N, C-alpha and C positions, 0 to 999 in steps of 0.2 A: 598516296604512288607508287607507281612501278617503277621499278629502275634494274635496268639492263648493262651489263659490261660484258666487254669483246673484243677480243683482238682481230682487228684487219690491217694486214700488209699492203704496201705498195711498192712492186718490184723498181728497181730506177732502169732506164733505158741502159744504163751502162753504169758499172762497180763506181759508185763515188769515193773519191780520196780528199783524206783531210791529213793534217800534220803528225794526228795521231790515231788513225782508225781509217779503215776500209768498208763499206757499208755495202750491200746487196741489193737492201729493201730500206724502206721508213717503215718501221714495226710499230704501228700506232695502237692504241686504245681508245675503244668509242664507249661513251655514255648516253644511254637513252633515258630519258625520263617522261613516264608519261601519266598525262593529269585526266581522264576522261580520253577527247579525241585528241587530245594535241600532245606532242611529243618535242621534248627539247632535245637536242645532242649537240656534243662535242667532242672531239680529238684532240689526242696529244699522243707524242712522241717520250716526253721525258726528256732529263737534261743526263748526256750518256758519260760526262764527265764527272761527274755525280755518281756516276755505275747507276742509276736507273734504266730500268731495262721494262720491255710491254708485259712480262710477266709480272714483274715485281709491282709495278704501279698496279694491276689486278688486284693483288695481294692486299696492298693498300686501300683498292677501293670497296673491296669485299669487306674489308674490317670496319666499316663502316656503314654497312648496307642498311641492318636496322635503322640508325638514325634517320639514315636518307628518307626510306621509307614513308617515315612521321610527318615529313615534310621539313624541308629546313631552307633557309634564306643564305642568299649568295655572301650577305655579312656575318654569318657564321659559320664560316667555311676555315678563316684560319684555325678556329677553336679545334677542328675535327682533323685538319691535315696540313703539313708543311708546305712552304712553297716548292714548287715541284709539277710535275705531270697530271698526276692523279689528280690536285687538286685546281689545276688548268681544265684538265676534259669534264670536272664537274662545275666549276664557273662559267667554261662555257657554255654547258648544257642548261645552266640556268639562266643564262640571260635568254637565248633562244626562246626557251620556255615562255617567257616573260614577256617578249616582243610579243609572242602567238597571244597571250591571254589577254594580252593591252591593244591587238589590232595594230601594234603600230612597228616601225625598225628599231632593233639594236641601238642605231644610234642616235633615233630622236631619245631615246630612254637616257640616252648618255649626254645628253644637253647638245648634240648636235643637230641643227635643223636641216640641212642639208649637207653630202659629200661629194666630191669629184673623184673623176676615174685619176688611180694612181701609175705613176710609173716605176715600175720598179726593175731590178738589177736581173740579167743573166748571169748564172754560177757557173763557173767553168772549176771542176775539181783539180787537185793537185796531179800533174805529171810530167813528163820531161819538158824543157822548153819546146823542144820538135813538136810533141803531141800537143801541147795545150796551142803552140801556132795553128799545126793543124786544126784542130776542132776550132778554134777561131773563125777560121774563114771557111770552116762546114757547118756544123751545127749549131754556130753560133752565129752565122753571118746574118739574119734578120734581127739581129740584137745591136741596137746603137751602145748599150751601155752593160759593161760585162763585170763582174767580179770574180778577182783573181783566188783561188785559194793556192798560199804558198807554206812552202816547208822549211826553210833555210838556207843552206848554202847551195845557188844555183836562181836564187828567185829575182835577182836583177835582170838574169840573161832569160827567166821565164816572161817576164815583162817586155823583154826587148822583141823576143819571138813574137808574140801577141801584139806588140805594136806593128810590127812588120807586118804581120796577116791584114791587122786591122787598123789601118791607120786614123780610119774614120771616128773608132770606137772611144768612147769615156771610156777609164779603167778606177775603179779601186779594188783594193786588195786587202787579204785577210792571212796574216799570217799565224792565228788559231796558237798563242803562245808560243812559237818556235821560233825565234830568235835569242839570241843572247848581247850583253851590251855592245861588242863590237860590232854585231850584223847591225842593228841599227843605227850607231853614227854612219858607218859606210854607205849602207843598204838607202837609208831617207834621205840623202841630198840628190842620188841616182833616181829613185823612182821620182823625186819630185822633178828634175830634168826630163823624166819621160812622159809628164803631166799627169802624173795619178795624181789623184781628188782623193781619197781617204785611206789610212789604212787601219786596220781593225788590229785591235790586243796583238800586238807586236810581242809583247813580253808575259814571261809566265806570270801564273796570278801570286803576288804576292814579292813577286822582284821589282815593280814597276816604281817604286819609290826614286828610283833615282830619272822620271819623268817629269819631275817638279823643277829640275833645272836644265833639264835639256830643252833646247831650242828645234822642235821638228819644222823643217820646210814645208811637211804635210800633215796637216789635219790629223789627230789619230782618236781613236774610236776606243771605249771599251766595251769590249763583249763579255767575255767568262771573267771579268773585273766587276759588273755591275750587275747583280742578281735582282735585287729590288730596293726598294727605297732605301733602307735603310744602309744599301752600298755608297752611297751619293757622297758623303761626308770624306770618305778615303780617298774620291775620284779627283776633287778640287782641286785645279791647278796641274794635274797631269796629262787631263784627256779635252777634248772638245767635244766631242758627240758619246752619247751612250748609245747603246743597240740593245732595245727592248724585244726580250723575245716572251712569249706569255706562257713557255714551258718553264722559264726560269720563275719567273713573277708570280707562277700560282694561279693564273687566269687571267681576264679582259679586267676585273674591277683592281687589282693591282697594278698593272700593266697602266692604267688611265691616271692613277695615283701617280706612280713614276712619274709620267710624261711630264704631268703637274709640275711636281717637285723640282725634276732635271731642269725644267724651262726656267722656272722660276729661282734657280739655283746658278742659271746662265750657261747650261751646256744645250747643244745641238743633239737634235733626236736621229735617230734611226729605228727602223721598225724591223726585227728578222725573225726567220723560222727555223725549225728543225727540220724541216721539210715535212712530206705529211699531203694530204689532199684537201682542194679547196675548202674540206671542211674547218682542216684548222688553218688556212689562210684568210677566212670571211672575218673572226673578231680581229684578227692582226689588219684588215684594212682600216678598222675604226681607230686605233693608235695611227694610222700610215695618216691620217687625214692631219696628222699634229706633226711630222717628220720632213726633213730636209732630204734622206735617204728611205729607201723601200725596199726590202731583200725579202717578197712574198714569190719566190719564183716555183715553193716546191712542185707543183703541178706542173711544171715545164720539163721537170727532169726523172720525172715517173713514167710507166708505162702507159698507165689508167688514171681513172679519176670516176669521182662520184658524179650521180646525176645533179643535172642541173647547176654544171660546175663554173666556175669564174672562167671568162671569155679572157684570152690574152693574143692583143694585137701589136707584135713586136714586145718592145717593153712594156706596153700600155695594159693596164689592168680594166675591167671592164666593174662595175657594181654588182657586190653579191644579189642573187635574185631572193626572194624572200622563200623560195621554195627549196634553195639552200641551207641557208640559216639566216636567223635574225630579223 
């Protein structure tokens, strides 16, 4: 098997800000696995709050290059690489290659006979209340389901500004670990009054034990607190939803196992993304078939995309074409 790794950057249309970072581009790595005239591809960004960067992912991938050229199965990847972006790119490339070898779609290999189009959120990065209201009325006008990145003080005002600008829109919010206990107890009922449907990761990882006794008026979703299947026991009784991201799980293989285990444990599901092109979104689309909320809007935030991209009509995603992935 021929193996190729490379970096591919996808600049955002505007710098994208969350509570702990600002990015000008989605810095991804691509894995291409060639078997004769067939090529399987995968894309990943890694988990920034774990310190993963595109350059570090490439170092990880190069360290297993020799093992890959001899041929490797998806089931063997967890013995080569830890969960994270490098394993995600490899895992998704192997799914793509397996689908091409079999002449079937990847979701069929995952046991799904048919897929449906998905309704994704459109994300507004963190800004002042005025900025977020203006963007909701401007660039986000075509999208009736919005996800707002929050950051602590001023968050209620941010949501109020978006509601004034877009009273028609459904809203979920993502604090990215930025709140403290006082803000959790103060903001949550106010956001409930504003009709917010979901709050992602309000508290820092490791500081969410108080959620066991906190009666939230808005469903809570674990993001940074949920990485792989092994995360689930610590989340029970604290969160209503988990956010599955392939960069966290280390690929589609573990993401599907996490979805199954989480549903069995009583959690509702969300699928998310770290940004990137349609090549990153396509494997997540399979996980999205099981989810109550979908956040696969990466290409909508970027200035360009891959050939044969996923098409978006407002919040609705088309089914990925086989020339794209899977």
